[in-house]
C-alpha positions in Angstrom: 106.7 -92.4 -161.3 109.3 -94.9 -161.4 110.2 -97.2 -158.7 113.2 -95.2 -158.1 111.1 -92.2 -157.1 108.4 -94.4 -155.3 110.7 -96.1 -152.9 112.2 -93.3 -151.4 108.6 -91.8 -150.8 107.4 -95.0 -149.2 110.5 -94.7 -146.9 109.7 -91.3 -145.9 106.1 -92.1 -145.1 106.9 -95.1 -142.8 109.8 -92.8 -141.1 107.4 -90.1 -140.5 104.8 -92.5 -139.2 107.3 -94.3 -136.7 108.2 -90.9 -135.3 104.8 -89.8 -134.9 103.9 -93.0 -133.2 107.0 -92.8 -130.8 106.0 -89.2 -130.0 102.5 -90.4 -129.0 104.0 -93.2 -126.8 106.4 -90.8 -125.1 103.3 -88.4 -124.5 101.5 -91.3 -123.1 104.1 -91.9 -120.8 104.5 -88.5 -119.8 101.0 -88.4 -118.7 101.2 -91.4 -116.3 103.9 -89.6 -114.7 102.1 -86.7 -114.2 99.3 -88.7 -112.7 101.8 -90.5 -110.2 103.1 -87.0 -108.9 99.7 -86.0 -108.1 99.1 -88.9 -106.5 102.2 -88.7 -104.4 101.0 -85.1 -103.4 97.8 -86.5 -102.4 99.3 -88.9 -100.0 101.7 -86.2 -98.9 98.7 -84.0 -97.9 97.0 -87.2 -96.1 100.2 -87.6 -94.2 100.2 -84.2 -93.1 96.8 -84.2 -92.1 97.1 -87.2 -90.2 100.3 -85.7 -88.3 98.3 -82.6 -87.4 95.4 -84.7 -86.0 97.9 -87.0 -83.8 99.9 -83.8 -82.4 96.2 -82.4 -81.5 95.6 -85.5 -79.5 98.9 -85.5 -77.9 98.5 -82.0 -76.7 94.9 -82.8 -75.6 96.5 -85.9 -73.7 99.4 -83.6 -72.3 96.8 -81.2 -70.9 94.5 -83.9 -69.3 97.5 -85.3 -67.6 98.6 -82.0 -66.2 95.1 -81.4 -64.9 95.0 -85.0 -63.3 98.7 -84.2 -61.7 96.9 -80.9 -60.1 93.9 -82.8 -58.8 96.1 -85.4 -57.4 98.1 -82.6 -55.5 95.0 -81.1 -54.3 93.7 -84.4 -53.0 97.3 -84.8 -51.1 97.0 -81.5 -49.7 93.5 -82.3 -48.6 94.5 -85.5 -46.7 97.6 -83.6 -45.2 95.1 -81.1 -43.5 93.1 -83.6 -41.8 
């Protein structure tokens, strides 16, 4: 083989190697992006569960306050009768 035949072969091999390397780098970047999406979904799930818990606590407090108001009204009624 002459150098005129070898040099294009070497150049093609280097080019194909570079393309394969760049494809691998981009595949790795896509994997990182995929894990970020999963992390955001978990964060959103945690936020939703926390909001549901807070909402439940607020409903419980509202019920307790209503009960306290009713008790106060009953106490006032008992005092008025005496």
